[in-house]
N, C-alpha and C positions, 0 to 999 in steps of 0.2 A: 235378379240376385248373380251374382256372378260365382263362378266355379272355382274352388280354390285350386291354386297350381300344385302338382306333384313334384317334388325336389327329386330333380335326376339321380340317379347312381353313378357313382363317378367310383373308380379304380382307388384303391389305397395300396401304400407298401406290404402291409401284411397278406393282402388279398392276392396282389402280383407275386409276391415270393413264394406262396404257399402254392401258387398254379405254375411255377416255374418249377419247383421242386419236385412236384407231384407228378411233372410228365418225366424228370429224373426216374425216379424210384415206382412208376407206374408197372412195370414188369413185374415188381418184388411184390406185390400186393402190400406195400408199406404205408400206414396212413399218415395223413398230412394234417396238420391243421393250427390254429391259435391255441387252443384248450387241450390238454391232454385227457384223452378219454377215459373215464374209470373202468370197472369191472358193469357187464350185463346186469342189469336190475334182476333179472329173473333167475339166469344160471350163474352170475358171480363169477361168470368165466370173462377173462380180458382177450377182446378179439381180436387185437393186433399183438396180442402176445409172442404170435413165431415168426414176424416180419417186422416188428418194433413201429415206433411212431416217431413222427418227426413233426417238432413243434418250433411255430415262426413267431418271434416278436420282434416287434419293431423296436429300434433305437431310436434311432435319429436321421439326419438326411440333412439333403440341398435342395432347392426349389430354383431352379434356373431362371433370374429376372426376364431373361429376353426370349426364349424359345420354351417350350412346355417340355423340358426335359428334366427328368427327378433323378436324384442322386440318395439312393435309399441305403441305411446298413440295418440289417437285421441282425437277430441272435437266433441261432439254427440249434436245437437241441435234439440229439439223436434219443429217444427213450428204447429200452428194451424191459424186458419183464422176463421171471424167470418161468420155464415151461415145464410141465407135468410134476412132480415132487421133489425138483431141486430147487433148494435157496438161494444158491451163488447168484447174487445179480451176472446177467451174463455182458461183463465187461464188453467181450470181443463182438457183439454183435451190434452195439451202441457204438464201439469204434469204426464200424467196418461200413455204419450208415453214412456217420461223418465222411470217412473217406471218400466213400462213392460221391457223394455230391462234389469234393473237392477235386475229385479225376473227374467230372464231368465238366469243370470249368475250363479244364485244359484239352478238352476235345473242340477246342474252337480255337479260331485264329486272334490271338491277342484279346482273350475273352469276348469277343465279338460276336454275339450270338445271334441277333436279329428275331427272335423267337418270338412268334405271336402265341399268347396264352389267353386261354377261356377262362372268364371267370365265373360267379354263380349268378344264374338266371336273375335277369335285370339289370346286370350291371355289362357295360362297354366290354371288349376285347383291350387288351394290351400289349403292347411291343417289348418286350425286353432286349436290351441293345449290349447289354454287357453286365459279367456275373464273376464274382472272384473272393475267395476266401481273405479275409483279413490278419485273422489270427489261428493257430494252432488247434487241432480238437483237443479238449482235455476234459479230465472226468469233473464232474460238476457236483456239490452235495447233494444227496437225493432224500428221501422219506425213508419211514420203516419199513416200507412196502417190499424191499429186497429188488428194484429196478436198478438198473444202470442208469448214468444218465451222463453223456457226453457232450459240451456244446461247442460252438466256434461262433464266431462274427463273421457275415459275409456283408459286402457292397454290391451292388446292382444300381445301373443305368435303366431307365424306362420311362413310357410315355401311355398315356391312355389312346384308346384309339376311336374315332365315333364321336357321336353324340356330343358335338360341339356346345359350349354354353353360351345360353344368352341371356341377354336381359329383356 
């Protein structure tokens, strides 16, 4: 009896973009992920309300047919929730998060980062070789919870590291 092979974990655009953005906002305790986190079930509190939440959604991209370089486009949504008794959406925080990501793209020469990012356990690392905003941050319709949501699209170049694919 043969042992079935385990499908190898590979980097994907959402994981790589989230890891790259997480490194930019790490000092601010801003949460980053593909799914917006709701209130804590026990306390009803939003754990990310003071520092915001950055949501990454893959849109499209191109796979180079000759070299293992990907050119991916993601949508970045910066969410901010009212803190305390306030009911007004904190648009300033949402825009500040979006502009922080854009400003970080200018801290590199010609958007060339060559940043190695660490992915979740079980996935090999990836290298981001370029990251740039494609659109201006803009308000996006949000739900009736008084959250502020500002979004923009970004393009990045990357490739996975380690764990080569074999048959």
